[in-house]
PQR file of N, CA, C, O and H, with PARSE charges and radii, in Angstrom:
ATOM      1  N   MET A   1       0.826  -1.136   0.129 -0.4000 1.5000
ATOM      2  CA  MET A   1      -0.035   0.180   0.164 -0.0000 2.0000
ATOM      3  C   MET A   1       0.743   1.383  -0.090  0.5500 1.7000
ATOM      4  O   MET A   1       1.725   1.409   0.651 -0.5500 1.4000
ATOM      5  N   ALA A   2       0.677   2.251  -0.759 -0.4000 1.5000
ATOM      6  CA  ALA A   2       1.560   3.344  -0.857 -0.0000 2.0000
ATOM      7  C   ALA A   2       0.953   4.307   0.393  0.5500 1.7000
ATOM      8  O   ALA A   2      -0.164   4.230   0.904 -0.5500 1.4000
ATOM      9  H   ALA A   2      -0.121   2.230  -1.361  0.4000 1.0000
ATOM     10  N   LEU A   3       1.984   5.182   0.698 -0.4000 1.5000
ATOM     11  CA  LEU A   3       1.517   6.202   1.740 -0.0000 2.0000
ATOM     12  C   LEU A   3       0.639   7.068   1.134  0.5500 1.7000
ATOM     13  O   LEU A   3       0.568   7.304  -0.072 -0.5500 1.4000
ATOM     14  H   LEU A   3       2.892   5.244   0.283  0.4000 1.0000
ATOM     15  N   PRO A   4      -0.083   7.570   2.093 -0.5600 1.5000
ATOM     16  CA  PRO A   4      -1.060   8.619   1.480  0.2800 2.0000
ATOM     17  C   PRO A   4      -0.734  10.076   1.588  0.5500 1.7000
ATOM     18  O   PRO A   4      -0.172  10.512   2.592 -0.5500 1.4000
ATOM     19  N   GLU A   5      -1.072  10.845   0.576 -0.4000 1.5000
ATOM     20  CA  GLU A   5      -0.513  12.077   0.519 -0.0000 2.0000
ATOM     21  C   GLU A   5      -1.066  12.957   1.689  0.5500 1.7000
ATOM     22  O   GLU A   5      -2.072  12.671   2.339 -0.5500 1.4000
ATOM     23  H   GLU A   5      -1.529  10.491  -0.241  0.4000 1.0000
ATOM     24  N   ILE A   6      -0.186  14.200   1.901 -0.4000 1.5000
ATOM     25  CA  ILE A   6      -0.420  15.036   3.086 -0.0000 2.0000
ATOM     26  C   ILE A   6      -2.021  15.458   2.617  0.5500 1.7000
ATOM     27  O   ILE A   6      -2.306  15.592   1.427 -0.5500 1.4000
ATOM     28  H   ILE A   6       0.631  14.432   1.373  0.4000 1.0000
ATOM     29  N   GLY A   7      -2.742  15.594   3.407 -0.4000 1.5000
ATOM     30  CA  GLY A   7      -3.909  16.254   3.509 -0.0000 2.0000
ATOM     31  C   GLY A   7      -5.213  15.613   2.907  0.5500 1.7000
ATOM     32  O   GLY A   7      -6.335  16.115   2.861 -0.5500 1.4000
ATOM     33  H   GLY A   7      -2.512  15.485   4.374  0.4000 1.0000
ATOM     34  N   SER A   8      -4.731  14.193   2.387 -0.4000 1.5000
ATOM     35  CA  SER A   8      -5.696  13.307   1.723 -0.0000 2.0000
ATOM     36  C   SER A   8      -6.385  12.673   2.908  0.5500 1.7000
ATOM     37  O   SER A   8      -5.966  12.739   4.064 -0.5500 1.4000
ATOM     38  H   SER A   8      -3.819  13.785   2.424  0.4000 1.0000
ATOM     39  N   GLN A   9      -7.561  12.006   2.484 -0.4000 1.5000
ATOM     40  CA  GLN A   9      -8.363  11.191   3.399 -0.0000 2.0000
ATOM     41  C   GLN A   9      -7.558   9.940   3.674  0.5500 1.7000
ATOM     42  O   GLN A   9      -6.897   9.356   2.815 -0.5500 1.4000
ATOM     43  H   GLN A   9      -7.902  11.952   1.545  0.4000 1.0000
ATOM     44  N   ALA A  10      -7.668   9.565   4.978 -0.4000 1.5000
ATOM     45  CA  ALA A  10      -7.012   8.271   5.464 -0.0000 2.0000
ATOM     46  C   ALA A  10      -7.915   7.203   5.186  0.5500 1.7000
ATOM     47  O   ALA A  10      -9.131   7.382   5.108 -0.5500 1.4000
ATOM     48  H   ALA A  10      -8.204  10.040   5.676  0.4000 1.0000
ATOM     49  N   PRO A  11      -7.308   5.995   5.021 -0.5600 1.5000
ATOM     50  CA  PRO A  11      -7.724   4.730   4.949  0.2800 2.0000
ATOM     51  C   PRO A  11      -8.576   4.193   5.903  0.5500 1.7000
ATOM     52  O   PRO A  11      -8.083   4.608   6.952 -0.5500 1.4000
ATOM     53  N   ALA A  12      -9.642   3.465   6.222 -0.4000 1.5000
ATOM     54  CA  ALA A  12     -10.162   2.992   7.133 -0.0000 2.0000
ATOM     55  C   ALA A  12      -9.353   2.060   7.923  0.5500 1.7000
ATOM     56  O   ALA A  12      -8.512   1.404   7.310 -0.5500 1.4000
ATOM     57  H   ALA A  12     -10.043   3.128   5.370  0.4000 1.0000
ATOM     58  N   PHE A  13      -9.480   1.892   9.240 -0.4000 1.5000
ATOM     59  CA  PHE A  13      -8.507   1.180   9.797 -0.0000 2.0000
ATOM     60  C   PHE A  13      -9.100   0.880  11.316  0.5500 1.7000
ATOM     61  O   PHE A  13     -10.071   1.518  11.724 -0.5500 1.4000
ATOM     62  H   PHE A  13     -10.164   2.425   9.738  0.4000 1.0000
ATOM     63  N   LYS A  14      -8.547   0.013  12.012 -0.4000 1.5000
ATOM     64  CA  LYS A  14      -9.010  -0.111  13.601 -0.0000 2.0000
ATOM     65  C   LYS A  14      -7.820  -1.067  14.269  0.5500 1.7000
ATOM     66  O   LYS A  14      -7.567  -2.248  14.028 -0.5500 1.4000
ATOM     67  H   LYS A  14      -7.758  -0.505  11.681  0.4000 1.0000
ATOM     68  N   LEU A  15      -7.112  -0.043  15.294 -0.4000 1.5000
ATOM     69  CA  LEU A  15      -5.716  -0.655  15.945 -0.0000 2.0000
ATOM     70  C   LEU A  15      -6.329  -0.567  17.272  0.5500 1.7000
ATOM     71  O   LEU A  15      -7.385   0.040  17.452 -0.5500 1.4000
ATOM     72  H   LEU A  15      -7.318   0.916  15.490  0.4000 1.0000
ATOM     73  N   PRO A  16      -5.676  -1.170  18.214 -0.5600 1.5000
ATOM     74  CA  PRO A  16      -5.856  -1.111  19.561  0.2800 2.0000
ATOM     75  C   PRO A  16      -5.025   0.315  20.084  0.5500 1.7000
ATOM     76  O   PRO A  16      -4.053   0.852  19.552 -0.5500 1.4000
ATOM     77  N   ASN A  17      -5.691   0.674  21.187 -0.4000 1.5000
ATOM     78  CA  ASN A  17      -5.072   1.811  21.736 -0.0000 2.0000
ATOM     79  C   ASN A  17      -4.176   1.180  23.078  0.5500 1.7000
ATOM     80  O   ASN A  17      -3.877  -0.002  23.247 -0.5500 1.4000
ATOM     81  H   ASN A  17      -6.480   0.238  21.619  0.4000 1.0000
ATOM     82  N   GLN A  18      -3.852   2.318  23.950 -0.4000 1.5000
ATOM     83  CA  GLN A  18      -2.602   2.075  24.938 -0.0000 2.0000
ATOM     84  C   GLN A  18      -3.530   0.816  25.836  0.5500 1.7000
ATOM     85  O   GLN A  18      -2.906  -0.164  26.242 -0.5500 1.4000
ATOM     86  H   GLN A  18      -4.095   3.278  23.813  0.4000 1.0000
ATOM     87  N   ASP A  19      -4.728   0.905  26.047 -0.4000 1.5000
ATOM     88  CA  ASP A  19      -5.434   0.104  27.004 -0.0000 2.0000
ATOM     89  C   ASP A  19      -5.822  -1.339  26.355  0.5500 1.7000
ATOM     90  O   ASP A  19      -6.382  -2.259  26.951 -0.5500 1.4000
ATOM     91  H   ASP A  19      -5.235   1.701  25.718  0.4000 1.0000
ATOM     92  N   GLY A  20      -5.372  -1.324  24.926 -0.4000 1.5000
ATOM     93  CA  GLY A  20      -5.813  -2.459  24.316 -0.0000 2.0000
ATOM     94  C   GLY A  20      -7.144  -2.720  23.764  0.5500 1.7000
ATOM     95  O   GLY A  20      -7.519  -3.816  23.346 -0.5500 1.4000
ATOM     96  H   GLY A  20      -4.917  -0.576  24.442  0.4000 1.0000
ATOM     97  N   ILE A  21      -7.781  -1.725  23.788 -0.4000 1.5000
ATOM     98  CA  ILE A  21      -9.247  -1.546  23.423 -0.0000 2.0000
ATOM     99  C   ILE A  21      -9.064  -0.915  21.754  0.5500 1.7000
ATOM    100  O   ILE A  21      -8.434   0.076  21.383 -0.5500 1.4000
ATOM    101  H   ILE A  21      -7.477  -0.835  24.127  0.4000 1.0000
ATOM    102  N   ASP A  22      -9.883  -1.921  20.938 -0.4000 1.5000
ATOM    103  CA  ASP A  22      -9.744  -1.462  19.688 -0.0000 2.0000
ATOM    104  C   ASP A  22     -10.376  -0.140  19.260  0.5500 1.7000
ATOM    105  O   ASP A  22     -11.528  -0.027  19.677 -0.5500 1.4000
ATOM    106  H   ASP A  22     -10.394  -2.725  21.240  0.4000 1.0000
ATOM    107  N   ILE A  23      -9.953   0.835  18.578 -0.4000 1.5000
ATOM    108  CA  ILE A  23     -10.537   2.009  18.172 -0.0000 2.0000
ATOM    109  C   ILE A  23     -10.293   2.010  16.614  0.5500 1.7000
ATOM    110  O   ILE A  23      -9.223   1.752  16.062 -0.5500 1.4000
ATOM    111  H   ILE A  23      -9.016   0.743  18.240  0.4000 1.0000
ATOM    112  N   SER A  24     -11.555   2.368  15.971 -0.4000 1.5000
ATOM    113  CA  SER A  24     -11.762   2.601  14.493 -0.0000 2.0000
ATOM    114  C   SER A  24     -11.659   4.337  14.316  0.5500 1.7000
ATOM    115  O   SER A  24     -12.105   5.254  15.004 -0.5500 1.4000
ATOM    116  H   SER A  24     -12.424   2.578  16.419  0.4000 1.0000
ATOM    117  N   LEU A  25     -10.893   4.306  13.120 -0.4000 1.5000
ATOM    118  CA  LEU A  25     -11.028   5.917  12.500 -0.0000 2.0000
ATOM    119  C   LEU A  25     -12.426   6.256  12.225  0.5500 1.7000
ATOM    120  O   LEU A  25     -12.717   7.438  12.410 -0.5500 1.4000
ATOM    121  H   LEU A  25     -10.531   3.560  12.560  0.4000 1.0000
ATOM    122  N   GLY A  26     -13.279   5.532  11.854 -0.4000 1.5000
ATOM    123  CA  GLY A  26     -14.732   5.697  11.682 -0.0000 2.0000
ATOM    124  C   GLY A  26     -15.593   6.158  12.814  0.5500 1.7000
ATOM    125  O   GLY A  26     -16.701   6.689  12.728 -0.5500 1.4000
ATOM    126  H   GLY A  26     -13.042   4.572  11.703  0.4000 1.0000
ATOM    127  N   ASP A  27     -14.665   5.769  14.269 -0.4000 1.5000
ATOM    128  CA  ASP A  27     -15.488   6.322  15.597 -0.0000 2.0000
ATOM    129  C   ASP A  27     -15.150   7.733  15.776  0.5500 1.7000
ATOM    130  O   ASP A  27     -15.613   8.347  16.737 -0.5500 1.4000
ATOM    131  H   ASP A  27     -13.765   5.338  14.339  0.4000 1.0000
ATOM    132  N   TYR A  28     -14.333   8.329  14.877 -0.4000 1.5000
ATOM    133  CA  TYR A  28     -14.208   9.915  14.922 -0.0000 2.0000
ATOM    134  C   TYR A  28     -14.705  10.660  13.779  0.5500 1.7000
ATOM    135  O   TYR A  28     -14.441  11.862  13.748 -0.5500 1.4000
ATOM    136  H   TYR A  28     -13.956   7.830  14.096  0.4000 1.0000
ATOM    137  N   ALA A  29     -15.489  10.066  12.682 -0.4000 1.5000
ATOM    138  CA  ALA A  29     -15.962  10.563  11.610 -0.0000 2.0000
ATOM    139  C   ALA A  29     -16.441  12.003  11.717  0.5500 1.7000
ATOM    140  O   ALA A  29     -17.205  12.324  12.627 -0.5500 1.4000
ATOM    141  H   ALA A  29     -15.703   9.090  12.707  0.4000 1.0000
ATOM    142  N   GLY A  30     -16.065  12.777  10.919 -0.4000 1.5000
ATOM    143  CA  GLY A  30     -16.760  14.190  11.013 -0.0000 2.0000
ATOM    144  C   GLY A  30     -15.927  15.187  11.863  0.5500 1.7000
ATOM    145  O   GLY A  30     -16.191  16.378  12.022 -0.5500 1.4000
ATOM    146  H   GLY A  30     -15.444  12.517  10.179  0.4000 1.0000
ATOM    147  N   LYS A  31     -14.742  14.413  12.451 -0.4000 1.5000
ATOM    148  CA  LYS A  31     -13.963  15.473  13.316 -0.0000 2.0000
ATOM    149  C   LYS A  31     -12.379  15.275  12.960  0.5500 1.7000
ATOM    150  O   LYS A  31     -11.794  14.341  12.413 -0.5500 1.4000
ATOM    151  H   LYS A  31     -14.527  13.445  12.322  0.4000 1.0000
ATOM    152  N   GLN A  32     -11.932  16.473  13.464 -0.4000 1.5000
ATOM    153  CA  GLN A  32     -10.354  16.317  13.117 -0.0000 2.0000
ATOM    154  C   GLN A  32      -9.665  15.673  13.969  0.5500 1.7000
ATOM    155  O   GLN A  32      -9.855  15.960  15.151 -0.5500 1.4000
ATOM    156  H   GLN A  32     -12.407  17.233  13.908  0.4000 1.0000
ATOM    157  N   VAL A  33      -8.628  14.576  13.621 -0.4000 1.5000
ATOM    158  CA  VAL A  33      -7.862  13.665  14.493 -0.0000 2.0000
ATOM    159  C   VAL A  33      -6.462  14.021  14.073  0.5500 1.7000
ATOM    160  O   VAL A  33      -6.119  14.434  12.966 -0.5500 1.4000
ATOM    161  H   VAL A  33      -8.474  14.342  12.661  0.4000 1.0000
ATOM    162  N   LEU A  34      -5.478  13.731  15.445 -0.4000 1.5000
ATOM    163  CA  LEU A  34      -4.167  13.633  15.064 -0.0000 2.0000
ATOM    164  C   LEU A  34      -3.857  12.056  15.572  0.5500 1.7000
ATOM    165  O   LEU A  34      -4.265  11.606  16.642 -0.5500 1.4000
ATOM    166  H   LEU A  34      -5.757  13.395  16.345  0.4000 1.0000
ATOM    167  N   ILE A  35      -3.204  11.447  14.773 -0.4000 1.5000
ATOM    168  CA  ILE A  35      -2.694   9.964  14.991 -0.0000 2.0000
ATOM    169  C   ILE A  35      -1.185  10.113  15.148  0.5500 1.7000
ATOM    170  O   ILE A  35      -0.322  10.488  14.355 -0.5500 1.4000
ATOM    171  H   ILE A  35      -2.872  11.812  13.904  0.4000 1.0000
ATOM    172  N   TRP A  36      -1.127   9.665  16.535 -0.4000 1.5000
ATOM    173  CA  TRP A  36       0.377   9.840  16.891 -0.0000 2.0000
ATOM    174  C   TRP A  36       0.669   8.240  17.360  0.5500 1.7000
ATOM    175  O   TRP A  36       0.055   7.601  18.214 -0.5500 1.4000
ATOM    176  H   TRP A  36      -1.828   9.360  17.179  0.4000 1.0000
ATOM    177  N   PHE A  37       1.849   7.786  16.493 -0.4000 1.5000
ATOM    178  CA  PHE A  37       2.063   6.417  16.699 -0.0000 2.0000
ATOM    179  C   PHE A  37       3.603   6.307  17.108  0.5500 1.7000
ATOM    180  O   PHE A  37       4.471   7.010  16.591 -0.5500 1.4000
ATOM    181  H   PHE A  37       2.348   8.305  15.799  0.4000 1.0000
ATOM    182  N   PHE A  38       3.865   5.272  18.169 -0.4000 1.5000
ATOM    183  CA  PHE A  38       5.178   4.927  18.390 -0.0000 2.0000
ATOM    184  C   PHE A  38       5.162   3.439  18.799  0.5500 1.7000
ATOM    185  O   PHE A  38       4.263   2.878  19.424 -0.5500 1.4000
ATOM    186  H   PHE A  38       3.160   4.701  18.589  0.4000 1.0000
ATOM    187  N   PRO A  39       6.288   2.904  18.349 -0.5600 1.5000
ATOM    188  CA  PRO A  39       6.365   1.373  18.777  0.2800 2.0000
ATOM    189  C   PRO A  39       6.367   1.066  20.106  0.5500 1.7000
ATOM    190  O   PRO A  39       7.097   1.784  20.788 -0.5500 1.4000
ATOM    191  N   ARG A  40       5.714   0.139  20.720 -0.4000 1.5000
ATOM    192  CA  ARG A  40       5.955  -0.531  22.158 -0.0000 2.0000
ATOM    193  C   ARG A  40       7.389  -0.771  22.552  0.5500 1.7000
ATOM    194  O   ARG A  40       8.019  -1.510  21.795 -0.5500 1.4000
ATOM    195  H   ARG A  40       5.121  -0.445  20.166  0.4000 1.0000
ATOM    196  N   ALA A  41       7.949  -0.335  23.486 -0.4000 1.5000
ATOM    197  CA  ALA A  41       9.162  -0.575  23.832 -0.0000 2.0000
ATOM    198  C   ALA A  41       9.033  -2.158  24.577  0.5500 1.7000
ATOM    199  O   ALA A  41      10.025  -2.886  24.554 -0.5500 1.4000
ATOM    200  H   ALA A  41       7.437   0.265  24.101  0.4000 1.0000
ATOM    201  N   PHE A  42       8.052  -2.520  25.077 -0.4000 1.5000
ATOM    202  CA  PHE A  42       7.856  -3.964  25.712 -0.0000 2.0000
ATOM    203  C   PHE A  42       6.757  -4.815  25.126  0.5500 1.7000
ATOM    204  O   PHE A  42       5.722  -5.086  25.735 -0.5500 1.4000
ATOM    205  H   PHE A  42       7.245  -1.928  25.095  0.4000 1.0000
ATOM    206  N   GLY A  43       7.042  -5.211  23.929 -0.4000 1.5000
ATOM    207  CA  GLY A  43       5.868  -5.820  23.100 -0.0000 2.0000
ATOM    208  C   GLY A  43       5.566  -7.393  23.809  0.5500 1.7000
ATOM    209  O   GLY A  43       6.303  -8.078  24.518 -0.5500 1.4000
ATOM    210  H   GLY A  43       7.882  -4.991  23.435  0.4000 1.0000
ATOM    211  N   ASN A  44       4.492  -7.593  23.421 -0.4000 1.5000
ATOM    212  CA  ASN A  44       4.228  -8.920  23.725 -0.0000 2.0000
ATOM    213  C   ASN A  44       4.405  -9.729  22.467  0.5500 1.7000
ATOM    214  O   ASN A  44       3.759  -9.545  21.436 -0.5500 1.4000
ATOM    215  H   ASN A  44       3.892  -7.037  22.845  0.4000 1.0000
ATOM    216  N   ASN A  45       5.531 -10.828  22.679 -0.4000 1.5000
ATOM    217  CA  ASN A  45       6.208 -11.601  21.487 -0.0000 2.0000
ATOM    218  C   ASN A  45       5.646 -12.798  21.529  0.5500 1.7000
ATOM    219  O   ASN A  45       5.966 -13.659  20.709 -0.5500 1.4000
ATOM    220  H   ASN A  45       6.056 -10.978  23.517  0.4000 1.0000
TER
END
């Protein structure tokens, strides 16, 4: 998948938050959001 262009619409996705609860981008439809990502230092391998 190619990276989206700046200012383009983000693709639909669902990921777990810091508490392990799945969050969907669609949950924030019609709102401006900032997506901040960083890898876990201590993941469950």
